[in-house]
C-alpha distance (Angstrom), angle and dihedral (degrees) to the residues before:
residue distance angle dihedral
M1 . . .
K2 3.78 . .
D3 3.83 89.9 .
K4 3.82 91.1 51.8
K5 3.78 90.5 53.0
Q6 3.85 91.0 49.0
V7 3.84 90.5 49.2
V8 3.82 92.0 48.2
A9 3.82 90.6 46.7
I10 3.81 90.8 50.0
V11 3.85 91.6 47.7
V12 3.83 90.7 49.3
A13 3.84 90.3 48.7
V14 3.80 92.2 50.1
V15 3.82 92.9 47.5
A16 3.80 89.3 47.5
L17 3.87 90.3 50.8
V18 3.80 91.9 48.4
L19 3.80 91.2 49.7
L20 3.80 92.2 48.4
G21 3.82 89.1 48.9
A22 3.78 91.4 51.7
L23 3.76 91.7 48.3
G24 3.73 89.7 49.8
L25 3.80 92.9 52.6
I26 3.83 90.5 48.5
A27 3.79 90.6 51.0
L28 3.80 91.5 47.3
G29 3.82 89.3 50.9
E30 3.81 91.8 51.6
K31 3.82 89.9 48.5
N32 3.80 91.3 52.4
A33 3.82 91.1 46.4
S34 3.79 91.4 52.8
Q35 3.81 91.4 46.4
Q36 3.83 88.9 52.5
G37 3.76 88.1 51.3
D38 3.81 88.9 51.1
D39 3.84 90.2 50.3
T40 3.80 91.0 56.8
S41 3.77 92.2 51.3
K42 3.81 88.3 50.9
V43 3.81 89.4 57.1
E44 3.80 90.0 52.0
E45 3.80 89.7 52.2
E46 3.79 93.1 45.0
K47 3.81 111.5 148.3
P48 3.80 114.7 -126.4
K49 3.72 119.9 -112.6
G50 3.77 113.5 -119.0
K51 3.81 133.7 24.1
C52 3.81 103.7 -50.6
E53 3.80 146.3 29.2
I54 3.79 115.3 -101.8
D55 3.84 95.3 -101.3
E56 3.83 92.6 49.0
C57 3.83 91.9 46.1
M58 3.86 91.2 51.0
K59 3.84 90.5 52.4
Q60 3.83 90.9 53.0
L61 3.80 99.4 45.0
T62 3.82 120.2 84.7
P63 3.78 132.0 -174.8
K64 3.83 91.4 -115.0
M65 3.81 94.3 59.2
T66 3.72 121.1 110.0
L67 3.79 123.7 -125.9
A68 3.83 89.4 -104.2
E69 3.79 90.7 53.0
A70 3.81 91.3 48.9
N71 3.81 91.1 49.6
E72 3.83 89.5 51.0
I73 3.81 92.7 51.9
L74 3.79 94.8 45.3
G75 3.79 93.3 42.8
F76 3.79 99.0 -128.4
E77 3.79 139.1 51.5
G78 3.75 121.0 -82.3
E79 3.77 117.7 -120.4
K80 3.74 112.8 -114.7
G81 3.80 113.0 -115.1
E82 3.77 133.8 -146.2
T83 3.78 92.1 -77.9
E84 3.78 120.9 58.2
D85 3.75 94.5 -116.2
E86 3.81 102.6 44.9
Y87 3.81 124.5 95.2
T88 3.81 132.8 -179.9
W89 3.76 130.0 -155.1
Q90 3.87 109.0 -165.3
L91 3.82 102.2 -155.2
T92 3.77 97.8 176.3
S93 3.78 134.1 -8.5
K94 3.83 88.8 -87.6
S95 3.81 103.5 31.4
K96 3.77 134.1 61.6
I97 3.82 144.6 155.1
V98 3.75 122.8 -134.7
I99 3.77 124.6 -166.8
E100 3.83 119.6 -167.8
Y101 3.73 114.3 -169.1
K102 3.83 124.6 -149.4
D103 3.82 124.0 168.6
N104 3.84 89.8 -7.0
L105 3.81 92.2 -57.4
G106 3.77 124.8 107.4
T107 3.79 132.7 -140.6
I108 3.76 105.5 -150.7
T109 3.81 119.5 -154.6
A110 3.76 127.9 -174.8
S111 3.81 123.7 -157.7
Y112 3.83 107.2 -159.9
N113 3.73 129.8 -162.5
K114 3.87 95.6 -113.1
D115 3.82 91.7 -152.8
E116 3.80 89.7 62.8
I117 3.80 95.4 49.8
K118 3.83 100.7 42.2
D119 3.80 109.8 127.8
K120 3.76 122.1 -165.9
E121 3.78 89.3 -163.5
F122 3.78 91.4 65.3
K123 3.77 109.9 94.8
L124 3.83 113.2 -152.4
S125 3.80 91.8 -160.8
K126 3.81 88.5 70.1
G127 3.84 87.9 52.5
Y128 3.83 90.2 55.9
E129 3.83 88.8 49.8
L130 3.82 91.6 52.8
Q131 3.87 90.0 46.7
N132 3.83 90.1 53.7
L133 3.83 91.8 47.1
L134 3.81 90.5 51.4
R135 3.83 89.3 53.1
E136 3.80 87.6 53.6
G137 3.78 92.2 50.1
T138 3.83 102.3 -97.5
S139 3.81 116.7 121.4
Y140 3.78 135.4 170.1
T141 3.80 138.3 -147.0
Y142 3.78 119.0 -116.4
P143 3.86 94.0 -96.0
E144 3.80 89.9 48.4
T145 3.79 90.4 49.6
V146 3.83 91.7 50.4
K147 3.86 87.4 51.3
Q148 3.86 88.8 51.8
F149 3.83 87.4 52.9
D150 3.85 91.4 54.1
G151 3.79 91.9 -105.0
V152 3.78 98.4 -49.8
E153 3.85 106.3 147.3
G154 3.76 122.2 -138.9
H155 3.83 128.1 -133.6
L156 3.79 116.7 -112.6
A157 3.81 104.1 -118.3
T158 3.82 101.8 167.9
H159 3.79 132.2 19.1
S160 3.76 113.9 -175.2
P161 3.80 129.9 170.3
T162 3.89 88.9 -96.9
S163 3.77 106.5 30.0
K164 3.80 150.7 13.4
R165 3.80 126.1 -133.7
Y166 3.82 120.8 -156.3
I167 3.79 127.8 -169.9
W168 3.79 132.3 -156.4
V169 3.84 121.4 -166.7
N170 3.80 119.8 -157.9
G171 3.76 124.5 -146.5
D172 3.80 91.8 -89.7
G173 3.82 92.1 55.9
I174 3.83 96.6 -106.4
T175 3.83 112.5 144.4
F176 3.73 126.7 -139.0
G177 3.81 113.3 -164.8
A178 3.75 128.5 -172.0
T179 3.82 127.8 -176.5
F180 3.80 116.7 -151.3
S181 3.78 112.9 -156.9
D182 3.79 124.7 -145.7
S183 3.79 90.0 -152.0
I184 3.82 93.2 63.6
D185 3.77 97.6 44.9
G186 3.82 95.8 -86.3
K187 3.77 93.8 -57.5
T188 3.77 127.2 143.5
S189 3.77 114.3 -82.4
I190 3.82 102.4 165.8
I191 3.83 132.2 25.0
S192 3.81 125.4 -173.1
I193 3.78 131.8 -178.8
R194 3.79 120.2 -166.5
């Protein structure tokens, strides 16, 4: 009888150890899952390399700037691209600025992390209205476009020697882009929605 009690006690102890081990593995898995969740939020809060955030950098850069001046504004040297006159500044893992020089003038293009510039206040329906107006011959300057969007500012995506292109991203991640041409008094010449 004493042996049976010892066997039962040993079996109960082994079962208890197995259950504790399983609970430990489950808890460890949940801890790793929450750490992975934390890692993603760290990527979203990634600090940009250089001296300025992408929006601020784009406001400071102009097509007439030299490579040295662009490096100074951005705070580090651009990486030379496939062509001799193209340079890239990778600000974060999901955002960068590229300048392509031609005849000593640069075309500056920003690639934004769309998740960081989504704006629930931006109503895409107004973008469709502006697109239809442009087809009918009515176009707006950038300040007039911002007014049409109830004051929601765009993000400068391209600055060339002859135009500026701004983008707006709604809460669903759909991008409205408008190019404002210097040759037609800064009015919209191209609108895209994608």
